[in-house]
C-alpha positions in Angstrom: -24.9 26.4 -22.0 -26.4 25.7 -18.6 -24.8 28.6 -16.8 -23.3 26.4 -14.1 -19.7 27.3 -13.0 -17.0 25.2 -11.4 -15.8 26.4 -8.1 -12.1 25.6 -8.4 -11.4 26.7 -4.9 -13.4 23.7 -3.7 -12.0 21.3 -6.4 -9.1 18.9 -6.2 -6.8 17.8 -9.1 -5.9 14.1 -9.1 -3.3 12.7 -11.5 -2.9 9.1 -12.5 0.4 8.1 -14.2 1.4 11.8 -14.5 4.6 13.3 -13.0 4.0 15.1 -9.7 5.6 18.3 -10.9 3.1 18.5 -13.7 0.2 18.2 -11.3 1.6 20.9 -9.1 2.0 23.3 -12.0 -1.5 22.5 -13.3 -3.1 23.0 -9.9 -1.4 26.4 -9.6 -2.6 27.5 -13.1 -6.3 26.6 -12.5 -6.0 27.7 -8.8 -7.3 24.5 -7.2 -6.0 22.0 -4.7 -4.2 18.7 -5.3 -5.1 15.3 -4.0 -4.0 11.7 -4.7 -5.7 8.3 -4.8 -5.2 5.9 -2.0 -2.2 3.8 -3.1 -2.5 0.9 -0.7 -5.3 -1.3 0.8 -4.8 -3.4 3.9 -1.0 -2.8 3.6 -0.7 -4.0 0.0 0.0 -1.5 -2.9 -2.9 -1.2 -5.3 -2.1 -2.6 -8.7 1.0 -4.4 -7.5 2.0 -7.8 -8.8 0.9 -10.3 -6.1 3.3 -12.9 -7.4 6.4 -10.8 -6.5 7.9 -11.2 -3.0 8.6 -7.4 -2.7 4.8 -6.8 -2.8 4.4 -8.7 0.5 7.3 -7.2 2.4 5.1 -4.7 4.2 2.7 -7.3 5.4 5.6 -9.6 6.5 7.3 -6.8 8.3 4.1 -5.9 10.1 3.5 -9.5 11.2 7.1 -9.7 12.5 6.6 -6.4 14.4 3.3 -7.6 16.0 4.8 -10.9 17.0 7.8 -9.2 18.6 5.8 -6.5 20.3 3.6 -9.0 22.1 6.5 -11.4 22.9 5.5 -14.3 20.7 8.0 -16.6 19.1 7.8 -17.2 15.3 9.4 -19.3 12.6 9.7 -18.2 9.0 10.3 -20.3 5.9 10.4 -20.0 2.1 9.5 -22.8 -0.2 9.5 -23.1 -3.9 7.0 -25.2 -5.8 7.0 -25.2 -9.6 8.6 -21.7 -9.8 6.2 -20.2 -7.2 7.7 -19.0 -4.0 5.7 -19.4 -0.8 6.5 -17.6 2.4 5.1 -18.9 5.6 5.2 -17.4 9.1 4.2 -19.6 12.0 3.5 -17.8 15.2 3.7 -19.9 18.4 1.1 -19.2 21.1 1.8 -19.6 24.8 -0.1 -23.0 24.7 2.1 -24.4 21.9 5.3 -23.5 23.7 4.5 -25.7 26.7 
């Protein structure tokens, strides 16, 4: 034994693939805080299937919001090629509109 002790008041309990209520109960038992891992990076969920359209909804909605907020016109389209669905968003600049 080294004699070192864990300061649970400064510790955080992080659960991966564990129900949230279990984490809450465990943190109360060992008297420590709770935390969670970052679940998205650049607007995309970590570990999500990039081939599913639902994964990209947040990015598409953000692009639409930015285009509308600054008054740009845009055109969206879906194409399918060999079972792969491709979404394209073309944003027109002021120069292209003339």
